[in-house]
Backbone as a ProteinNet text record, in pm:
[ID]
protein_1_A
[PRIMARY]
XXXXXXXXXXXXXXXXXXXXXXXXXXXXXXXXXXXXXXXXXXXXXXXXXXXXXXXXXXXXXXXXXXXXXXXXXXXXXXXXXXXXXXXXXXXXXXXXXXXXXXXXXXXXXXXXXXXXXXXXXXXXXXXXXXXXXXXXXXXXXXXXXXXXXXXXXXXXXXXXXXXXXXXXXXXXXXXXXXXXXXXXXXXXXXXXXXXXXXXXXXXXXXXXXXXXXXXXXXXXXXXXXXXXXXXXXXXXXXXXXXXXXXXXXXXXXXXXXXXXXXXXXXXXXXXXXXXXXXXXXX
[TERTIARY]
-1274.6	-1184.1	-1245	-1236.8	-1318.2	-1263	-1337.6	-1282.6	-1204.2	-1093.9	-987.9	-982.5	-974.3	-974.1	-841.3	-828.2	-695	-687	-611.8	-596.4	-544.1	-514.3	-470.3	-302.9	-238.8	-95.3	-12.2	-50.7	28.1	59.5	-18.4	-0.3	132.9	172.4	302.6	416.4	416.9	525.9	485.1	364.3	326	339.8	318.8	340.5	480.5	589.1	713.3	729.8	626	641.4	514.2	523.6	410.2	423.2	513.9	530.5	498.5	511.7	514.1	621.6	656.7	767.9	720.8	737	672.7	770.6	756.1	833.7	823.7	712.7	689.5	611.3	635.8	550.7	405.1	312.6	174.4	122.2	71.3	12.8	-102.9	-96.9	-206.2	-324.2	-311.4	-431.6	-516.1	-467.6	-520	-530.7	-623	-620.6	-686	-630.7	-673.9	-820	-892.2	-1026.6	-1033.6	-929.1	-937.5	-805.5	-815.3	-707.4	-699.8	-582.3	-566.8	-466.4	-520.4	-440.3	-358.4	-240.2	-183.5	-142	-211.3	-154.8	-285.3	-310	-417.5	-423.4	-304.5	-311.2	-338.2	-300	-347.6	-475.6	-537	-709.2	-763.7	-711.5	-781.5	-791.1	-660.1	-648.2	-729.4	-743.8	-823.7	-975.5	-1041.7	-1152.1	-1177.4	-1083.5	-1088.8	-1085.5	-1030.2	-1021.8	-1137.4	-1233.2	-1337.4	-1350.3	-1231.7	-1228.1	-1248.8	-1328.5	-1368.5	-1423	-1494.1	-1552.2	-1448.2	-1329.2	-1219.7	-1155.9	-1150	-1072.2	-1148.4	-1079.8	-1143.7	-1099	-983.5	-935.3	-836.1	-821.9	-724.4	-678.2	-626.9	-579.7	-662.8	-636.8	-726	-696.2	-599.1	-571.2	-627.4	-695.7	-758.1	-907.4	-916.9	-1033.3	-1107.4	-1022.8	-1089.1	-1069.5	-1185.9	-1312.8	-1401.1	-1489.1	-1543.8	-1582.8	-1634.5	-1661.2	-1555.5	-1428.8	-1300	-1306.8	-1384.6	-1379.1	-1442.7	-1537.8	-1613.6	-1549	-1438.9	-1360.9	-1285.6	-1280.6	-1210.4	-1080	-1028.4	-906.7	-803.1	-692.1	-592.1	-482.4	-488.2	-375.5	-345.7	-219.5	-182.4	-115.9	-35.6	36.7	165	201.3	333.5	310.5	217.5	202.8	92.7	112.3	-2	-30.2	-158.3	-203.1	-180.5	-53.9	-30.9	-138.2	-167.3	-269.2	-408.3	-438.1	-569.5	-568.3	-452.7	-421.9	-429	-358.7	-346	-482.8	-557.6	-689.8	-798.7	-776.7	-877.4	-838.9	-727.5	-715.8	-705.3	-606	-601.1	-513.7	-566.4	-488.2	-369.1	-380.9	-281.1	-273.6	-166.4	-135.1	-57.6	-111.9	-40	8.6	132.1	200	274.4	336.6	412.6	542.1	630.3	781.2	779.9	669.7	657.7	606.2	554.3	511.2	606.8	614.4	714	764.4	891.5	961.5	945.3	957.2	934.5	803.2	695.9	567.8	538.6	598.3	583.4	668	771.9	851.6	784.8	719	645.6	505.5	467.7	339.6	372.5	504.4	540.6	572.9	641.9	673.8	547	438.7	330.5	230.2	304.4	249.4	152.5	162.2	93.1	159.5	89	167	149.2	287.3	298.6	370.1	296.1	357.8	395.2	505.1	536.2	543.1	475.1	468.8	585.5	661.5	785.7	764.4	857.9	860.6	829.7	706.4	687.9	763.7	841.8	917.2	845.7	759.8	702.1	575.4	487.9	372.3	387.9	505.8	540.4	527.4	581.4	595.1	446.2	357.8	221.8	162.9	180.5	115.3	155.3	303.5	354.1	291	311.9	279.8	137.6	51.3	-94.3	-120.7	-41.4	-79.6	-36.1	59.2	122.3	17.3	-37	-140.8	-245.9	-303.6	-400.1	-392	-241	-225.9	-226.3	-182.2	-187.4	-327.1	-420	-539.7	-652.5	-602.4	-688.1	-752	-705.9	-789.5	-685.2	-590.7	-505.4	-567.7	-664.1	-743.7	-791.3	-869.3	-916.9	-813.1	-709.2	-592.9	-540.6	-522.3	-475.7	-555.8	-689.1	-778.9	-783.6	-761.7	-754.6	-617	-504.2	-378.4	-391.3	-432.6	-452.4	-536.9	-642	-735.8	-648.7	-587.2	-517.7	-395.9	-333.2	-227.3	-292.7	-386.3	-458.4	-500.9	-549.4	-609.6	-481.4	-364.2	-253	-199.4	-209.2	-133.4	-242.9	-361.5	-455.9	-433	-407.2	-379.8	-256.5	-145.6	-18.4	-17.8	-116.8	-143.4	-204.5	-289.9	-369.6	-282.7	-189.9	-96.5	12.6	42.2	165.6	185.5	305.7	324.3	299.7	228.5	190.2	318.2	304.7	411	420.2	542.5	582.7	618.3	524.5	543.7	642	706.4	782.4	687.9	713.2	615.4	704.9	636.2	696.8	570.9	590.9	494.1	552.3	465.7	516.8	451.7	517.1	441.8	452.1	503.9	496.7	565.2	553.8	598.8	698.9	712	814.6	892.4	973.4	1049.1	968	1011	929.5	1013.2	916.4	938.9	894.4	973.9	945.5	943.8	864.6	827.2	960.6	1053.8	1177.2	1134.8	1249.7	1228.3	1222.1	1266.8	1243.9	1122.7	1006.9	896.2	789	676.2	579.9	514.6	526.3	475.8	537.2	657	722	656.8	599.6	527.9	405	324.5	207.1	257.5	364.1	440.4	444.9	536.3	589.4	488	388.2	292.6	179.5	172.7	58.4	142.7	273.3	328.6	386.1	443.5	511.5	669.2	734.8	882.3	896.4	952.5	959.5	1076.3	1080.9	1200.2	1293.1	1229.8	1296.5	1337.2	1323.4	1353.6	1486.4	1580.6	1729.2	1781.4	1692.1	1728.3	1757.3	1871.8	1914.3	1824	1769	1665.2	1544.5	1463.9	1328.2	1323.3	1398.2	1409.5	1453.7	1379.7	1398.9	1407.8	1456.8	1443.1	1345.1	1295.2	1204.8	1317.6	1413.3	1523.5	1544	1573	1587.5	1478	1355.8	1243.8	1229.4	1243.7	1222.2	1338.8	1449.1	1549.5	1511.2	1443	1403.6	1270.2	1205.8	1095.4	979.3	920.1	826.1	684.8	641.1	512.8	388.8	398.4	294.4	337	261.7	307.8	187.1	189.6	98.9	126.8	43.8	57.7	-20.7	39.2	-27.7	19.6	-47.7	23.7	-66.1	-47.5	-107.6	-223	-332.1	-433.3	-451.7	-478.8	-487.3	-340.7	-255.5	-133.9	-132.1	-212.5	-211	-236.5	-359.7	-389.7	-304.6	-231.1	-127.2	-18.5	13.6	126.9	80.2	-22.6	-78.8	-61.5	-94.7	-71.6	65.1	151.6	305.4	349.3	319.7	369.9	330.1	196.7	153	221.6	277.6	359.6	486.1	537.3	660.7	612.3	643.1	593.4	674.8	794.8	866.1	839.6	759.3	741.6	618	671.5	583.6	449.8	447.2	316	229.9	283.9	222.5	173	239.5	198.2	81.9	109.2	-29.3	-135.6	-118.3	-217.1	-223.1	-122.6	-127.9	-75.1	-121.9	-99.1	-217.6	-204.8	-323.1	-294.4	-414.7	-397.9	-482	-406.6	-476.1	-493.4	-604	-625.5	-499.8	-436.1	-302.6	-328.8	-455.4	-477.6	-481.7	-561.8	-578.5	-430.4	-358.7	-213.5	-125.2	-106.9	-20	-33.6	-168.9	-201.9	-261	-190.6	-233.3	-273	-368.9	-391.5	-378.1	-369.1	-354.3	-469.5	-589.8	-703.8	-701.1	-665.2	-662	-553.5	-443.1	-332.5	-389.8	-477.1	-531.1	-625.6	-689.4	-772.2	-696.9	-600.8	-514.4	-450.2	-385.9	-316.1	-404.2	-531.8	-626.1	-629.6	-643.2	-634.3	-486.8	-385.3	-279.6	-283.1	-345.6	-346.9	-439.7	-550	-619.7	-549.7	-467.9	-392	-289.6	-218.5	-89.8	-138.3	-256.9	-289	-451.8	-487.2	-615.1	-692.9	-811.7	-877.5	-860.3	-754.7	-734.3	-816.4
-1232.1	-1131.2	-1001.4	-933.7	-796.3	-701.5	-593	-493.3	-398.2	-364	-291.7	-148.7	-57.4	90.4	145.8	284.6	342.1	433.4	519.7	596.6	739.5	785.8	931.4	912.8	1031.2	1015.2	980	1037.5	1036.8	878.5	796.6	656.5	591.2	653.5	600.7	609.3	713.8	728.9	672.9	673.2	632.4	500.8	412.8	263.8	230.3	322.4	285.5	334.4	411	477.3	440.8	330.7	282.1	210.3	203.9	118.1	208.3	143.9	227.2	248.4	365	387.1	483.7	444	505.5	614.6	736	828.2	837.4	834.5	847.1	725.4	696.4	579.7	629.9	572.7	642.6	547.5	620.8	558.6	460.1	330.5	241.5	269.4	321	363.6	486.5	566.8	674.7	686.4	610.6	581.5	730.5	741	874.7	874.7	976.6	1003.5	1097.4	1170.7	1265.2	1220	1142.8	1107.1	1187.7	1214.9	1272.5	1167.7	1136.4	1037.7	1138.4	1114.1	1179.7	1069.6	960.2	855.6	778.6	736.8	664	519.8	449.2	311.4	317.2	446.3	466.9	477.5	555.1	582.9	450.7	367.1	240.2	148.5	155	69	114.3	244.1	281.5	256	270.3	201.7	64.1	-10.4	-159.3	-196.4	-117.2	-133.5	-78.4	-19.4	30.3	178.9	249.7	366.8	488.1	466.9	571.2	701.6	679.5	793.5	881.5	821	888.8	948.8	912.5	978.7	1120.5	1229.2	1362.6	1448	1379.8	1448.2	1349.9	1371.4	1286.9	1372.3	1321.8	1387.1	1369.5	1471.1	1464.2	1316.9	1253.7	1128.7	1008.3	1038.1	923.6	898.7	811	785.3	655.8	561.1	438.8	409.3	366.1	347.3	476	487.2	616	711.4	642.9	733.2	840.5	802.1	869.2	992.8	1008.8	1127	1227.9	1193.2	1288.9	1369.9	1309.5	1341	1492.1	1577.4	1708.6	1675.9	1772.7	1775.3	1858.2	1816.6	1880.4	1912.1	1868.8	1880.8	1764	1732.4	1613.7	1530.2	1418.5	1328.3	1389.2	1501.4	1562.4	1693	1782.8	1910.1	1920.1	1986	1965.3	2114.5	2132	2281.1	2280.1	2323.9	2284.9	2369.2	2500	2556.7	2501.2	2431.9	2353.4	2234.5	2167.7	2035.9	2087.7	2211.9	2229.2	2291.3	2342.7	2404	2290.9	2164.6	2049.4	1991	2020.6	1972.7	1810.4	1753.1	1606.3	1548.9	1428.3	1355.7	1294.4	1258.6	1183.2	1210	1229.4	1261	1129.5	1061	944.1	1013.3	1020.9	1070.9	952.6	1000.1	907.1	959.3	874.5	918	1044.7	1061.9	1156.9	1296	1301.1	1403.2	1519.6	1633.5	1722.8	1722.3	1687	1690.4	1809	1928.2	2041	2063.6	2009.1	2030.4	1927.5	1822.9	1719.9	1782.6	1853.4	1900.8	2017.5	2104.4	2208.6	2168.5	2068.9	2015.9	1943.5	1903.4	1843	1948.3	2065.5	2178.7	2238	2227.9	2283.7	2177	2081.5	1987.1	1869.4	1861.4	1769.2	1642.2	1511.4	1391	1335.5	1321.9	1255.4	1126.6	1028.7	909.9	890.7	852.7	837.3	706.3	691.2	546.8	555.5	437.2	421.2	315.1	291.8	213	57.9	-10.8	-136.9	-218.8	-327.5	-404.8	-556.6	-592.2	-714.3	-734.7	-857.2	-892.3	-883.4	-954	-961.4	-813.6	-722.9	-584	-521.7	-551.3	-504.4	-565.3	-677.5	-729.1	-688.4	-668.5	-622.9	-487.7	-408.4	-270.1	-249.9	-327.6	-316.1	-351.7	-462.6	-493.2	-366.5	-307.8	-197.5	-69.2	-51.2	42.6	17.1	-120.6	-172	-155.7	-150.4	-136.6	20.5	87.3	233.6	292.1	234.9	292.4	197.3	99.7	22	-96.6	-121.2	-234.2	-347.1	-385.8	-488.2	-630.9	-651.5	-795.2	-788.7	-690.7	-695.8	-697.9	-629.6	-645.6	-779.8	-853.6	-978.9	-1071.1	-1065.5	-1133	-1121.9	-1009.1	-958.3	-1024.8	-1004.9	-1067.6	-1217.9	-1259.5	-1415.8	-1469.2	-1412.3	-1438.2	-1430.9	-1310.5	-1295.9	-1398.4	-1432.2	-1534.5	-1662.4	-1712.5	-1830.1	-1852.1	-1738.2	-1737.3	-1732.4	-1670.9	-1685.9	-1828.2	-1896.6	-2040.7	-2109.8	-2117.5	-2177.3	-2146.8	-2011.5	-1967.7	-2020.3	-2039.6	-2093.8	-2247.4	-2322.6	-2454.1	-2476.5	-2389.9	-2413.4	-2408.5	-2304	-2294.3	-2359.3	-2432.2	-2521.4	-2618.5	-2610.7	-2699.3	-2637.7	-2519.1	-2477.5	-2405.5	-2392.3	-2311.1	-2189.4	-2129.3	-1992.7	-1902.8	-1814.3	-1720.6	-1603	-1556.8	-1436.3	-1315	-1216	-1119.3	-972.1	-885.2	-752.2	-644.4	-595.4	-500.7	-355.2	-281.6	-154.7	-51.9	35.4	133.7	258.6	301.1	437	439	552.6	550.8	655.6	767.2	870.1	897.7	834.2	707.9	594	494	367.2	302.3	251.3	218.7	84.2	0.3	-129	-171.3	-277.9	-318	-417.4	-393	-480.1	-567.2	-632.9	-725.3	-646.5	-532.8	-456.7	-381.1	-433.5	-395.5	-508.6	-475.1	-581.1	-616.8	-542.5	-577.5	-724.9	-738.4	-855.5	-968.2	-963	-1057.5	-1099.8	-993.5	-1035.9	-1116.2	-1099	-1175.5	-1332.8	-1324.9	-1454.8	-1552.4	-1483.2	-1558	-1617.4	-1545.4	-1583.2	-1679.2	-1726.1	-1818.4	-1772.8	-1646	-1586.5	-1551.2	-1510.2	-1469.4	-1321.2	-1249.1	-1095.8	-1073.5	-1046.4	-1023.4	-897.4	-815.5	-711.1	-732.1	-845.7	-883.6	-821.5	-849	-832.1	-689.9	-604.8	-476.5	-370.1	-303	-223	-108.8	-56.4	50	15.3	82.6	60.7	109.2	216.4	274.9	153.8	127.6	12.9	110.9	20.5	72.2	-43.1	-1.9	-100.6	-209.1	-171.9	-254.8	-359.1	-334.9	-440.4	-535.7	-474	-546.1	-646.4	-602.5	-683.9	-778.6	-773.3	-862	-977.6	-936.1	-1027.7	-1112.6	-1039.9	-1109.6	-1174.3	-1076.4	-1140.1	-1193.6	-1296.6	-1378.2	-1278.3	-1203.3	-1116.8	-975.2	-885.5	-738.1	-698.5	-635.4	-573.8	-418.9	-336	-198.5	-144.9	-68.6	3.9	148.5	227.8	363.9	470.2	599.6	707.4	760.1	782.8	838	742.3	797.3	752.5	680.5	706.2	646.1	508.7	428.7	303.3	235.7	281.5	235	280.9	380.1	402.5	304.8	278.9	177.9	41.1	-8.5	-118.4	-134.4	-20.2	10.9	-23.6	61	57.7	-92.8	-165.9	-306	-404.5	-365.9	-460.2	-447.6	-335.1	-336.6	-404.9	-457.7	-543.8	-686.4	-718.8	-862.6	-973	-950.4	-1058.2	-1072.3	-981.3	-991.7	-1099.3	-1173.9	-1302.7	-1248.7	-1143.8	-1092	-1037.6	-965.8	-907.5	-1011.8	-1112.3	-1229.4	-1297.9	-1328.6	-1392.1	-1304.8	-1170	-1067.1	-1055.7	-1108.3	-1109.4	-960.8	-860.4	-725.9	-666.5	-656.9	-608.5	-474.7	-412.8	-291.2	-321.8	-287.6	-305	-172.2	-171.8	-57.3	-28.2	77.3	110.3	144.5	205.2	234.4	103.2	9.2	-111.5	-195.3	-190.6	-278.5	-191.7	-63.3	8	75.2	53.4	96.7	-18.9	-108.7	-241.9	-260.6	-307.7	-362.4	-517.5	-597	-737.2	-793.5	-739.4	-782.2	-750.5	-631	-577.7	-653.2	-685.6	-743.8	-892.6	-946.4	-1084.1	-1074.2	-964.7	-945	-911.2	-841.9	-813.3	-948.5	-1021.2	-1131.9	-1238.4	-1240.2	-1332.1	-1269	-1133	-1078.8	-1126.5	-1130.5	-1176.5	-1317	-1392.1	-1539.6	-1560	-1475.1	-1511.4	-1454.9	-1358.1	-1311.2	-1399.4	-1458	-1562.5	-1677.9	-1744.8	-1866.4	-1871.2	-1825	-1816.9	-1954.9	-1964	-2089.7	-2168	-2120.9	-2208.2	-2147.5
-1159.3	-1108.1	-1116.8	-1000.7	-1008.4	-1117	-1149.6	-1224.9	-1157.5	-1232.7	-1167.1	-1217.9	-1126.4	-1147.6	-1144.7	-1157.6	-1146.9	-1009.9	-988.6	-868	-866.5	-766.5	-763.2	-755.8	-817.1	-852	-722.4	-604.1	-487.1	-454	-475.2	-433.6	-488.1	-602.3	-681.9	-578.8	-480.8	-398.2	-253.7	-213.5	-94.3	-55.7	-151.3	-133.1	-70.2	-68.6	-23	123.5	166.4	304	397.4	468	528	662.3	715.1	840.9	963.3	1087.2	1204.7	1285	1317.7	1397.9	1517	1627.4	1747.6	1793.7	1764.7	1815.5	1962.5	2029.4	2160.1	2212	2336	2375.9	2425.2	2386.8	2418.1	2523.5	2630.5	2745.4	2712.5	2741.1	2703.9	2769.8	2877	2967	2918.7	2835.4	2780.4	2636.2	2580.2	2426.6	2363.8	2253.7	2178.5	2149.1	2145.6	2123.4	1994.5	1958	1849.2	1770.2	1673.8	1583.5	1451.2	1403.8	1266.5	1193	1066	983.5	877	839.2	745.2	613.2	616.7	517.5	482.7	351.7	312.7	380.2	407.5	464.6	612	688	801.7	831.8	739.1	751	723.2	645.7	600.5	720.2	785.2	902.3	1021.4	1048.1	1150.6	1117.4	1008.1	995.3	1006.6	964.6	970.2	1131.6	1218.4	1359.5	1424.7	1350	1414.7	1498.8	1452.9	1544.9	1452.9	1346.9	1245.4	1326.6	1422.5	1504.7	1553.2	1610.4	1664.8	1568.7	1433.7	1327.9	1288.3	1318.9	1309.4	1178.1	1112.6	1000.2	925.5	801.6	715.9	587.7	508.8	389.7	264.6	153	45	-35.4	-5.4	-65.2	10.9	132.7	195	141.7	48.3	-28.9	-4.9	75.2	118.7	258	321	236.2	207.5	124.6	69.4	187.8	308.6	407.2	439.5	423.6	459.8	391	269	191.6	257.8	347.8	408.1	541.8	577.2	684.8	669.2	773.7	741.6	673	591.8	521.3	566.4	611.3	643.9	563.2	449.2	330.2	273.1	212.6	127.7	245.3	172	254.4	269.6	200.5	215.5	301.2	260.1	323.7	396.4	519.6	617.7	672.1	704	741.4	877.3	931.1	1091.1	1167.7	1134	1214.1	1235	1116.8	1106.7	1196.1	1190	1291.5	1432.1	1463	1590.4	1635.9	1565	1610.8	1631.6	1555.6	1584.8	1709.1	1782.7	1914.3	1915.1	1839	1820.8	1943.4	1994.3	2077.4	2021.6	1888.4	1830.5	1683	1634.7	1485.3	1434.4	1331.6	1270.7	1120.9	1123.9	994	934.1	808.1	731.3	701.6	660.3	616.2	519.2	451	352.4	397.4	508.5	589.2	611.1	573.2	590.2	729.3	737.6	880.5	968	884.4	970	1026.4	952.9	1016.9	1119.6	1120.8	1229.6	1356.3	1319.2	1452.7	1500.1	1425.9	1464.4	1552.8	1499.5	1580.6	1717.9	1727.3	1841.6	1942.9	1889.1	1960.3	2017.7	1950.2	2003.1	2094.3	2134.5	2226.2	2176.3	2036.8	1958.2	1956.9	1989.2	1993.8	1845.9	1810.3	1655.8	1652.6	1566	1555.8	1401.7	1367.3	1223.4	1180.3	1073.8	989.1	876.9	887.6	804.3	700	631.4	510.7	549.3	475.8	491.1	412.5	443.9	373.1	313.8	394.1	354.1	436.4	418.4	477.8	622.8	671.7	813.4	878.3	805.3	854.5	860.8	765.3	742.5	875.8	921.4	1036	1160.1	1173.1	1305.2	1331.5	1229.5	1245.3	1262.4	1199.1	1236.3	1390.9	1420.4	1556.9	1665.3	1618.7	1703.8	1713.8	1571.9	1572.2	1662.2	1666.8	1744.4	1892.5	1913.5	2055	2095.3	2024.8	2036.7	2061.4	1998.1	2004	2084.7	2154.9	2241.5	2155.7	2043.4	1966	1929.6	2021.4	2017.3	1984.7	2053.9	2020.4	1889.8	1852.1	1729.8	1597	1628.2	1545.2	1533.3	1637.9	1638.4	1572.8	1598.6	1497.9	1368.6	1331.3	1178.9	1112.4	1179.6	1148.2	1141.2	1225.4	1237.2	1137.1	1088.6	972	852.1	830.2	716.8	688.8	793.2	782.7	741.6	802.4	770.9	628.6	574.9	436.3	339.8	362.6	300	281.3	400.4	402.1	306.5	305.1	219.7	68.8	42.4	-95	-142.5	-67.1	-98.6	-114.1	-45.2	-66.6	-202.4	-233.6	-340.6	-466.9	-458.9	-597.6	-590.6	-479.5	-470.4	-605	-649.6	-781.1	-907.9	-908.3	-1045.6	-1095.1	-1234.3	-1294.4	-1244.3	-1222.2	-1174.3	-1284.6	-1331.4	-1448.9	-1389.4	-1485.6	-1457.2	-1465.3	-1355.2	-1355.9	-1339.2	-1393.3	-1378.7	-1341.7	-1218.8	-1158.3	-1188.9	-1270.8	-1316.8	-1214.4	-1137.1	-1035.8	-1101.2	-1202.4	-1256.9	-1400.8	-1475.1	-1609.1	-1645.8	-1572.5	-1589.7	-1454.8	-1418.9	-1499.3	-1469.7	-1547.8	-1541.9	-1422.8	-1336.4	-1208.7	-1161.7	-1114.7	-1105.9	-942.2	-911.8	-771.2	-744.5	-663.3	-638.3	-519.3	-476.1	-361.8	-235	-230.7	-106	-43	-131.7	-93.3	-83.5	-7.7	12.3	-134.3	-233.7	-364.6	-404.5	-368	-392.5	-352.8	-207.5	-157.7	-228.8	-291.4	-381.1	-491.2	-531.9	-673.5	-621.1	-526.3	-463.4	-383.3	-318.4	-252.6	-350.4	-468.7	-548.2	-659.8	-640.4	-735.3	-848.7	-837.5	-952	-920.2	-1030.8	-1001.7	-1039.8	-948.5	-974.9	-1039.2	-1171.3	-1251.3	-1196.9	-1113.6	-1056.5	-915.8	-857.7	-716.4	-671.9	-743.4	-708.3	-755.6	-812.4	-854.9	-732.3	-733.9	-633.3	-623.9	-735.6	-730.7	-828.3	-811.6	-903.3	-1013	-1062.3	-1185.1	-1303.5	-1402.9	-1499.9	-1630.6	-1731.1	-1873.5	-1950.1	-2050.5	-2149.7	-2194.3	-2230	-2292.7	-2187.6	-2055.9	-1948.2	-1946.8	-1924.3	-1931.4	-2040.9	-2166.1	-2273	-2270.9	-2211.3	-2191	-2106	-1990.4	-1894.4	-1947.6	-2056.2	-2112	-2011.4	-1935.6	-1845.1	-1916.7	-1846.2	-1891.4	-1859.4	-1747.2	-1710.6	-1675.4	-1714.4	-1677	-1593.6	-1475.9	-1386.2	-1386.6	-1432.5	-1424.1	-1302.6	-1231	-1121.7	-1128.3	-1224.4	-1240.6	-1237.5	-1298	-1279.4	-1382.7	-1326.2	-1416	-1560.4	-1658.8	-1789.9	-1839.4	-1773.4	-1815.5	-1843.9	-1763.5	-1746.4	-1875.5	-1940.5	-2054.5	-2184.7	-2179.6	-2274.9	-2259.3	-2128	-2118.8	-2160.3	-2145.7	-2210.3	-2360.4	-2421.9	-2556	-2612.1	-2527.2	-2569.1	-2540.8	-2424.9	-2415.5	-2528.8	-2576.9	-2682.1	-2820.9	-2837.6	-2960.8	-2975.5	-2871.4	-2854.6	-2898.9	-3024.3	-3069.1	-3017.4	-2961.2	-2904.4	-2752.1	-2690.1	-2546.4	-2518.5	-2431.5	-2397.1	-2334	-2255.4	-2194.4	-2313.3	-2404.9	-2529.3	-2597.7	-2633.9	-2719.9	-2650.1	-2526.2	-2453.9	-2412	-2429	-2392.3	-2241.8	-2155.7	-2026.9	-1951.7	-2003.4	-1944.3	-1865.4	-1753	-1660.2	-1590.1	-1540.9	-1469	-1348.6	-1231.6	-1096	-1021.3	-914.1	-861.2	-764.4	-794.1	-723.8	-563.8	-542.1	-401.4	-338.3	-390.2	-322.1	-295.8	-402.7	-401.4	-315.5	-308.9	-236.4	-87.6	-55.6	84.8	161.7	199	251.8	397.5	445.2	574.1	557.5	662.7	653.3	570.6	607.8	529.4	382.7	349.3	193.4	131.7	195.7	128.8	87.6	160.7	106.9	-4.8	-7.6	-131.3	-253.3	-242.2	-352.8	-400.8	-292	-324.8	-407.9	-391.5	-459.1	-614.3	-609.6	-762.3	-839.9	-759.9	-827.3	-876.3	-760.7	-811.2	-928.9	-957.2	-1056.9	-1177.9	-1166.9	-1307.3	-1340.7	-1220.9	-1258	-1294	-1249.9	-1256.7	-1283.5	-1398.9	-1440.5	-1447.1	-1393.5	-1383.2	-1258.6	-1167.2	-1066.2	-938.9
[MASK]
++++++++++++++++++++++++++++++++++++++++++++++++++++++++++++++++++++++++++++++++++++++++++++++++++++++++++++++++++++++++++++++++++++++++++++++++++++++++++++++++++++++++++++++++++++++++++++++++++++++++++++++++++++++++++++++++++++++++++++++++++++++++++++++++++++++++++++++++++++++++++

């Protein structure tokens, strides 16, 4: 299993807001040559589709791949420097649901084409919206190949773990408040595709209490949280002597950027990490 890192705080929120909603129909015969990305997962997808040269700017949180750090920065995922964006003369701005609505509206009023990415619910959403992005930028064939490859790899992974014991899993997305990955996010697919049971699947909201988690008694805890808080959380969980995950030492920290900003390809990579954690030795 590869060594896991931590991440920048904004990803705690960003993982919930990543699909594609086309505000305006983009002419297929006039693909954009000057693109601005306002979200980490968008930036990652653009690099994967090979249009990094058309990406003229992104946010301070666009750090994957590392080359994205060198792009012009126009703000955060939430706050955008409207004047800077306009002066860059983009053909297309790819925003997220976190992007300030007033900023998006102002850009549209200035004649800038803005497409908003919305919440991804599952792996199927990731694939559908990746394909749509490919269509918008003239890379539909490439996107289709990437999606097909990811789907085939997931089939093989599921076949490999079929019949294995299904451990109970808690994925912790934050600390204050303690936040769980529910069945309404693609994080649940990581758990279920890797042969686990998400103890928070049926929760109406992600905010959880430690008492609730102790009652559910997960076999595995996976933490994807902010800064050094992950190590502190591990220490806290290990103190509970009746907690199955603490008894067995099955408390892990994953790279939150990788988990929460998926492309079809990176989803498979992270899924393999989940399989290693849930079924060591397989």
